[in-house]
C-alpha positions in Angstrom: -3.4 -4.3 -25.3 -4.5 -4.8 -29.1 -6.0 -1.6 -30.8 -8.8 -2.4 -33.7 -9.3 -0.1 -36.8 -13.0 -0.9 -37.8 -14.7 0.8 -40.9 -18.5 0.8 -40.2 -20.7 1.6 -42.9 -24.5 2.3 -43.4 -27.6 3.6 -45.2 -25.8 5.3 -48.0 -23.2 3.7 -50.4 -20.7 6.6 -50.1 -17.7 4.6 -50.9 -18.7 4.1 -54.6 -17.5 8.0 -54.8 -13.8 6.2 -54.5 -11.9 4.8 -57.1 -10.6 0.9 -55.9 -7.0 2.2 -55.7 -8.1 4.9 -53.5 -10.2 2.5 -51.0 -7.6 -0.2 -51.1 -5.3 2.6 -49.8 -7.2 4.4 -47.5 -8.6 1.6 -45.4 -5.7 -0.9 -45.8 -5.3 -0.7 -42.1 -8.7 -1.9 -40.8 -9.3 -5.1 -39.3 -13.0 -6.0 -40.6 -15.8 -4.1 -41.6 -19.2 -3.5 -39.9 -22.6 -2.8 -41.7 -25.4 -1.3 -39.7 -28.1 -1.7 -42.3 -30.1 -0.3 -45.5 -27.3 -1.0 -47.8 -27.4 -2.8 -50.9 -26.1 -6.6 -50.9 -24.2 -5.9 -54.0 -22.5 -3.0 -52.1 -21.5 -4.7 -49.3 -19.9 -7.5 -51.8 -18.3 -4.5 -53.4 -16.4 -3.7 -49.9 -15.4 -7.1 -49.4 -14.0 -7.7 -52.5 -12.0 -4.7 -52.9 -10.9 -4.4 -49.1 -10.4 -8.0 -48.7 -11.8 -7.5 -45.3 -14.4 -9.6 -43.4 -17.8 -8.0 -42.8 -20.4 -8.8 -40.1 -23.6 -6.9 -40.5 -27.3 -6.2 -39.3 -30.4 -5.9 -41.5 -32.1 -2.1 -41.5 -35.2 -1.8 -41.7 -35.1 -2.2 -45.5 -32.8 -4.6 -47.2 -31.8 -4.1 -50.7 -30.6 -6.7 -53.0 -31.5 -9.6 -50.8 -31.8 -12.1 -53.6 -27.9 -11.7 -54.1 -26.2 -13.7 -52.3 -24.0 -12.4 -49.4 -23.2 -15.5 -47.2 -19.9 -14.7 -47.3 -20.9 -11.9 -44.6 -21.6 -12.7 -41.0 -25.4 -11.6 -40.3 -25.5 -11.2 -36.3 -29.1 -9.7 -36.1 -30.4 -11.0 -32.7 -27.0 -12.7 -31.9 -23.7 -12.4 -29.6 -20.4 -13.6 -31.3 -17.1 -13.3 -30.5 -14.7 -12.2 -33.3 -10.9 -11.4 -33.4 -11.3 -11.4 -29.3 -14.0 -8.9 -29.1 -17.4 -9.7 -27.9 -20.3 -8.1 -30.3 -24.0 -7.9 -30.1 -26.3 -7.3 -33.3 -29.6 -6.0 -33.3 -31.2 -5.4 -36.4 -34.3 -3.6 -37.6 -35.9 -0.4 -36.4 -39.2 0.7 -34.4 -42.6 -1.1 -35.9 -44.3 1.3 -38.4 -45.7 -0.8 -41.1 -45.4 -4.0 -39.7 -42.8 -5.4 -42.5 -39.7 -7.5 -41.9 -37.0 -6.2 -39.6 -39.8 -3.9 -37.4 -40.0 -4.6 -33.6 -42.1 -3.6 -30.8 -40.1 -2.4 -27.4 -41.1 -5.5 -26.3 -39.8 -7.7 -29.0 -36.7 -5.9 -29.1 -36.7 -6.4 -25.2 -37.0 -10.3 -25.7 -34.2 -10.1 -28.7 -31.8 -8.7 -25.9 -33.0 -11.0 -23.4 -32.5 -14.5 -25.2 -28.7 -13.8 -25.0 -28.6 -12.9 -21.8 -26.2 -16.2 -20.5 -23.7 -15.0 -23.0 -24.2 -11.3 -22.4 -23.6 -11.8 -18.5 -19.9 -13.2 -18.7 -17.5 -10.9 -19.8 -17.4 -8.0 -20.9 -19.2 -6.5 -23.9 -17.3 -4.4 -26.6 -19.4 -3.4 -29.1 -23.4 -3.6 -30.1 -24.0 -3.0 -33.8 -27.7 -1.9 -34.4 -29.4 -0.2 -36.9 -31.8 1.8 -34.8 -30.1 4.1 -32.3 -31.1 4.4 -28.4 -34.3 6.8 -27.7 -33.2 10.6 -27.5 -29.8 9.4 -28.5 -29.2 10.7 -32.6 -32.9 9.5 -33.0 -35.7 11.7 -34.5 -39.7 12.1 -33.4 -41.1 10.9 -36.5 -42.5 7.2 -36.0 -40.4 5.3 -38.3 -37.0 6.8 -36.6 -37.6 7.1 -33.0 -34.6 4.8 -31.1 -35.6 2.0 -28.6 -35.8 3.0 -24.9 -34.6 -0.5 -24.4 -31.3 0.0 -25.4 -30.7 2.6 -23.1 -31.6 0.1 -20.2 -29.0 -2.2 -22.2 -26.8 0.3 -22.2 -27.0 1.0 -18.0 -26.8 -2.8 -17.5 -24.4 -4.2 -19.9 -21.9 -1.1 -20.2 -20.6 -1.8 -23.8 -17.7 0.3 -24.7 -19.2 1.4 -28.4 -22.2 1.3 -29.6 -22.6 1.9 -33.8 -26.2 2.6 -35.0 -27.2 3.2 -38.6 -31.1 4.8 -39.6 -30.4 8.4 -38.8 -29.3 10.1 -42.2 -27.1 13.2 -41.7 -27.8 16.4 -43.5 -25.4 18.6 -42.2 -21.7 18.1 -40.9 -23.2 20.1 -37.9 -25.4 17.4 -37.0 -23.9 15.3 -33.6 -22.6 11.8 -34.8 -21.1 10.7 -31.7 -22.7 10.7 -27.8 -21.2 9.4 -24.6 -23.9 8.1 -22.4 -23.4 6.3 -19.2 -19.7 5.7 -20.4 -20.8 4.1 -23.8 -19.8 6.2 -26.7 -22.7 5.9 -29.3 -21.8 6.3 -33.1 -23.8 7.3 -36.0 -21.9 5.0 -38.6 -24.4 7.0 -41.5 -22.1 6.8 -44.9 -18.9 5.4 -43.1 -17.4 6.0 -40.4 -13.7 4.6 -38.8 -13.9 3.6 -35.2 -10.9 2.4 -33.2 -11.2 0.2 -29.9 -8.4 -0.5 -27.7 -8.9 -4.1 -25.7 
């Protein structure tokens, strides 16, 4: 059995608050980095450069610094990949509210998942990395920050071990950041979060 340590980041560039030396020491044992979106491409490049770790990501409903090339990172939005022995699905964006890029209706998100069906039904799904949360789990009631109902159905059917999302900003240490739903651990990666997974 292998134990993974993954640095997850989302929405706020809080790791700029640490010196490069502290970052290297603090995260020296992580296997890779995942970004759940709404972070500047310059920041993602900074993390990769300082920590010398691979980074996989999905875009949020905002893309900052998109003119800055981060092709050395892997965009998994709408895809299922196998990486370091893990099966990971990526789902970018949020609920539609202003009809800009990376905003989807429930139907559009359903078909984004469905197009990967053949890759999803064979073998267990380890991680889902999304920007938006599932509906009624960590989400809010304003239109941009409602989660997707289809994500709840996906959890019931696909049974991923871990679902990592961003999009929901935390203003208090008392806000819920981790929830177990149908056996899946759902984690809000706002700022940064270390997740551990055994396989």
